[in-house]
N, C-alpha and C positions, 0 to 999 in steps of 0.2 A: 066508686072507682072500680073499673073492670080489672080482671087479672092481667090483661094486656098492658094496662097502665100501672099496675102495681110494681113495687120495686123488685129487683132481682132476688132479694133474699126470700120474699114471699113465694115466688115461683120456685126457687130452689127447695124450699121446705115442702112444697106440693110434690115436686119430683122425688124428694127423699122418701116421702110417705108412699108414693107409687112403687119405688124400688124396694122398700121394706115389705110391701104387700106381695110383690113378685117373688121375693125370697121366701116368704111364708107359703106361697103357693107352690113352691118346689123348684123354682129356677135357681140353679147353682152356679151358672157360668158367670164368674165375676167380671169378665171382660164385657159380656153383653149387658150386664147390669150397669157397669160404669159408663158404657156408651149411652144408655137410656137416661142416665143421670145428667148427661151433658146437654141433651137436645131439648130445647123449649117446646114441648108438644103443643102448648096453647097457641103458638104462633102459626100452627098448621091447620087450625079449625076456625070456623066462623066466630065472630065476636060474641054472638049470643050463646055459643056453646063452650066458650073458653073456660068457664068454671067447672065444666065436666071433663076437661081435657085429660086430667090425671086419674079419672075414674077408670075402672077396668071394664070398659065397654067400647064397642065400635060406635063411631059417630058419622053422621052424613057429611059429605063434602061436596055435594052437588052431582048432577049428571047420573043419578041413581048409583053412586059409588059411596064407599065408606072408608074411613081411616080405621085400620084394624085395632082391636083392643090391645092394650100394652102386653098382656100375658102372651097373646099369640105371636106378636112381634118378637118378644124375648125368647119364646119357646122355639120358634123357627130358626132363629140365629143360634141358639144353644145346640140344636140338632145338627145344623150345618157345620158348626165348629167342632164339637166333640173332641177337643184336645188338639186341633190343628189350626193353621192359619186359613182365613177365608181366601186370601189372594185376590185374583182378578174375578170380580163378582158381577153377575147380571141379575137385575131385578126386573121382573115382568109385572107391570101394573104399578107405575110410579105413583099414581094417585096425586095426593097433595104434596108429596116429597118427603114425608116424615121418615119412612123407613130408609130411604136413600141417605138421609142425614145421619141416622143411627149407624148404618153400615159404613159410612165414610171414615169413622174413627177406628174401624176394625179391619176393613179390607184395604188392599193396596190401591185398587181401582174399582169404581162403581159405575156401571152402565145401567141406567134406569130407563125402561121403555114404557111408554104410555100411548094407547090407541086413540084417546080422546084429546084432540088438540087444545080446546080451552082449558082442560084440566092440566095438561102439560104446561101451558102458559102460567097457570096458577102455581104449579110446583116450582117453576123457575123463579117466580116472584117470591115465593116463600123461602127458597134456598139462597137467593142472592145475598141477603144480609149476613148469612153465615160464612160466605166466602170459602167454600169447600173446593179446593183445587183438584181433588181426585174424583169428582162426581161429574158425569156426563149424561145429559138427558136426550132422548131420541123419540120423535113421533113415529111410531111404527106398530105393526101387527105383532103383538107379543107372542102369539102362538107359533110364530116363525123364528123366534129368538132374535139374535142380532149377529148374523153370520159374518159380517165384515169385521167384527171385533173378537170373534171366537178364536181359540177355545177359552172356556171359563173354568176356573177352579171351583166356583160355587155359583149356583143358580137358585134364586128364591122367587117363587111364583105367588103373587098376592091375589089370585083368582082361581076358582075351582074348575077343573077340567074333568070331563067324563073319563078320558084316558090320557096318559102322559104323551104330549106331542113328541113325535119322533125327532123333530128338529132340535128340541131342547136337549134330548139325550145325546144326539150327535155332536152338539156343541160343548159337551162336557170334556174337559181335559182328562187324561189318564189320572186316576186317583181322585177325580172331582166328585162333588156331591150336588144333588138337586133336591130341594124340598118343595113339595107342591100339594095343595089340597085336591083330593080326587073324590068324585062322586056327584050325584044329583041332589035328591032330597036329603040323603044322608052322606055326609062328607067326612073324610078323615085325612090327617096328614100322612103323606107318603114320602119317605126318604129313599133316594136312589143313589147308589154309589157305583161309579164306573171303575172296573178293574179290567184293563185291556179292552176287549170287546164284549165283556160280560157286565151286565147291569144287575146289581143286587138290590132288592127292594125290601124295605122294612116299614110296617104300618104303625101309626101312633094314634093319638087321641082324636076324638070327633071335633070338628070345627064347623064354622058357617062363614062362607065367602060368597061374594057375587060371582057369577059365572065368567069363565074365560071365553071371550068372544073373538072371532076372527075379524079381520078388516080394520079400517081406521075411520075415524069421524073427524 
């Protein structure tokens, strides 16, 4: 029997082990951990990879894209929150929909942008059974943000940029925060906080993401 077919208690135990590991790895944000405990990550990966869904590793989701490892998802949310509410949130790189599902229980509104149409369709299918009323998906070029829904209190980017797109900084609300992996062969998480027209940057740990590409497919 696959983990997809297993009873909910087995899946819940797998998520609990994942959350315990995240806590041991240094994630302290109880809100982020509770959100990750709620979302069935195995529903967002291929059937053959379902038993690896709660391992701390990135997994392929097709179209040369990946679902980020649980630690990175939790860490990015922890850095974005840092004692405040996420509020109106933009996710760049919806992928299979997993991070949007996690964000849905933390943010007031989630706008998730994906440039690859078939992947966006898969995210819609994955999210539909969860019936999350505050999540909206959009087929668009993520490097341009989502100006029609701006400004955003929080922006999370699930692809690495060489530099921070100006459009994303401009779409931050006053007091807003943006978390993005930056770099080429060597990437690190960069947190940007908007204070009026001043953007304060803080660098964090090394990461590995697919590149942030312009245009749509």
